[in-house]
N, C-alpha and C positions, 0 to 999 in steps of 0.2 A: 509493586502491587498491581500496577496496570498490566504488566506482562503475565502475571498469574491469572488475572481475570480474562485476558485474551486467550490463554491456554484452556481455561475452563469453559468459557462461554461458547454456546452454539448459536446464539441469537445474533444475526448479522446486524440488526439495527443497534443493538447494544455495543457491538464491536465498532460500529461507525462512530458512536459517541466516544469510545475509548481512543480511537485513532485521532479524533478531533482534539481530545485532551492532550495526547502526545504531541500533536502539532502545535498547540498553544505553548506547551512546555518548551519544545524545540525552538520555537520562534523567539522566545524570551530568554532562555538560558541553555541552549543546546551544548555550549562548550563545557558546561559543568556536568552534562549528562551524556557524554559521548559513549560511555560504556553501555548505556541503555540501547544504543543503536544495534549493537551486536545481539542483544536479547530480542529486539523487535524485528530485526531483519528477516528472520524466517516467516513471520506473520505477514510482513509486507509482501514477500515473495508469494505467499499463499494466495493473498487476495488480489494481486495484480497478475496472476498467471493467465496466460492467453487461453489455456484450456478451460479454466473456470469461467472466464468471461464469455467464451464462445458457447459453452454449455448453458450458461444462464440466458443467453440470447434466444435459445430454443425452448426456454421454460416460460412460466407465467410472466406477465408484465411486471408484477410486483417483485418477483425474484430478479428479473432483469434489471429493474431500476435500482434495487438494493445492491446488487453486485457491482453495478457501475458507480454507485455512490461511494461504496467502500473503496473501490479501486481509485477513485478520484481523491479520496482522503489519504490513501496510502501514497499516491504519487505526489501529493502536495507535501506530505511529511518527508518523503525522499528528496524532493526538491530543496527543502530547507537544509537538510543535512549536506546535500551536494554543494549548495552555494556557500554555506557558511563554514563547513568543516571538511573540506576536501582531503586534508591530510589524515584526519581521524578515520575517515571511511575508505581510504585509498585501497585497503586490502579487499574491498568489496566492489571496486569499480568495474572489474571485468564482468562480475555477475550482474551488476546493475545495467551495464550496456547490453548484455545478452537479452535480458528481460525486456528492456525498452525497445530493442530492435524487433522483438516479436510483437510488441504492442503497436508498433508503427502500422502494421497491416490490419490491426483490429480497430474498426470504427463502427460502433453499434448502430449508427444512424445512416451508414452508407449502404446503398442498395447495389450489391455486386452483380445483379443480373442485367 
């Protein structure tokens, strides 16, 4: 149901709530829900994409804050799955590493000038 809502919703604040729900579920019983990871992984990738975060940094302060908040929620969810269920997500590790390497250079509060 949450994955359907993520697909339908265009409201980033609502999606933050959904990711926080998924994080709570993963923290408590992710082993029983590893098939959910494959369904939510595309959404995680969408909201932690370097391009999206960089674009939001050039937008309004509210959009910037929302984009960073949802990225943080996604990264926390990703962390839980990586720490607790390495085997179950092993097919996605290369994708995860590539995304994280891009994010290493993204720091919204660092002044590059």
